[in-house]
C-alpha positions in Angstrom: -68.5 122.6 176.5 -70.2 122.7 179.9 -68.6 124.2 183.0 -67.6 120.8 184.5 -66.0 119.6 181.3 -64.1 122.9 181.0 -62.8 122.7 184.7 -61.8 119.1 184.2 -59.9 119.8 181.0 -58.2 122.9 182.5 -57.2 121.1 185.6 -55.4 118.3 183.7 -53.7 120.8 181.4 -52.3 122.7 184.4 -50.8 119.7 186.2 -47.9 119.2 183.7 -47.1 123.0 183.8 -46.9 123.1 187.6 -43.5 121.5 187.6 -42.2 123.8 185.0 -43.0 126.9 186.9 -41.2 125.8 190.1 -37.4 125.8 189.9 -36.0 123.6 192.6 -32.8 121.8 193.3 -32.2 119.1 195.9 -29.1 119.2 198.1 -27.5 116.5 196.1 -27.5 118.5 192.9 -24.9 121.0 194.1 -22.0 121.6 196.5 -22.6 125.3 197.2 -26.0 126.8 197.3 -27.0 130.4 196.5 -29.5 132.0 198.8 -30.8 135.5 198.6 -27.4 137.2 199.5 -25.0 134.4 200.4 -23.1 131.4 199.1 -23.8 128.4 201.5 -21.2 127.5 202.6 -19.0 130.6 202.0 -15.8 128.5 202.3 -15.6 125.1 200.6 -12.6 122.7 200.5 -11.7 120.4 197.6 -8.7 118.6 196.2 -6.9 119.4 192.9 -8.9 118.0 190.1 -12.3 118.2 191.9 -15.3 119.9 190.2 -17.4 122.2 192.3 -21.1 122.7 191.5 -23.0 125.9 192.5 -26.7 125.6 192.6 -29.2 128.5 192.7 -31.7 127.3 195.2 -32.8 130.9 195.8 -35.6 132.9 194.2 -33.5 135.4 192.1 -30.6 135.3 189.7 -26.9 135.1 190.8 -23.5 134.9 189.2 -20.3 133.1 190.2 -17.4 135.3 189.2 -13.8 134.8 190.3 -11.8 137.7 191.6 -8.8 137.6 189.3 -6.6 139.1 192.0 -7.6 136.4 194.4 -6.6 133.4 192.3 -3.4 131.4 192.9 -0.7 131.9 190.2 -1.5 129.7 187.2 -5.2 129.1 188.2 -7.8 129.4 185.5 -10.3 132.2 185.7 -13.9 131.1 186.2 -17.2 132.9 185.8 -20.8 131.9 184.9 -21.2 133.0 181.4 -17.7 131.9 180.4 -16.0 135.3 180.6 -12.2 135.6 180.6 -11.9 138.3 183.2 -13.6 139.9 186.2 -13.9 143.1 184.2 -15.5 141.3 181.2 -18.0 139.6 183.5 -18.9 142.9 185.2 -19.3 144.7 181.9 -21.5 141.9 180.5 -23.7 141.8 183.6 -24.2 145.5 183.6 -24.9 145.5 179.8 -27.5 142.7 179.5 -27.4 140.5 182.6 -25.0 137.9 181.0 -23.7 135.3 183.3 -26.9 135.1 185.3 -27.7 131.7 186.9 -31.4 131.4 187.1 -33.2 129.8 190.1 -33.0 126.1 189.7 -29.9 126.2 187.5 -26.3 125.3 188.2 -22.7 126.3 187.3 -19.6 124.2 187.7 -15.9 124.6 187.6 -13.0 122.1 187.9 -10.1 123.3 190.0 -6.6 122.4 188.8 -4.4 124.6 191.0 -4.0 124.4 194.8 -4.6 127.5 196.8 -7.5 129.8 197.7 -9.8 130.9 194.9 -11.9 133.9 195.8 -15.2 134.6 194.0 -18.4 136.7 194.3 -21.9 137.3 192.9 -21.9 140.5 190.8 -25.4 141.8 191.7 -25.0 140.9 195.4 -21.4 141.6 196.0 -22.2 144.8 198.0 -24.4 142.7 200.3 -21.5 140.4 201.1 -22.2 137.6 198.7 -18.6 136.3 198.4 -16.9 133.0 198.9 -13.7 131.1 198.7 -12.8 127.6 197.4 -9.8 126.1 199.1 -8.0 123.7 196.9 -5.4 121.3 198.3 -3.0 118.8 196.7 
């Protein structure tokens, strides 16, 4: 194969891969974005029965993990990775990175109980990556 044929073949092979390497979401794909150290917006208001979608539009992994102590009475715990408690989510993250939402991925939860639902990102909590979903009747 001559040089021009090789370059032409390599160039066409690389085009389909280019989209696979870039993880992007558009604003319509999620309600709450995840940047380097913040949920955007930090406070989000919905009605009972609404589903909230978080989208990782940043360049590194994040989690969405409820603070059990910051959930209204009777509210379901929520966490990326499907854990049943804050402690279980923290332990799994520290053990093997479970619950990680990769760049370009989403996580969603449907809120059935009114009140304020506090949550955070495990690896970026110390940098202030926390948020609250305000659910009204």
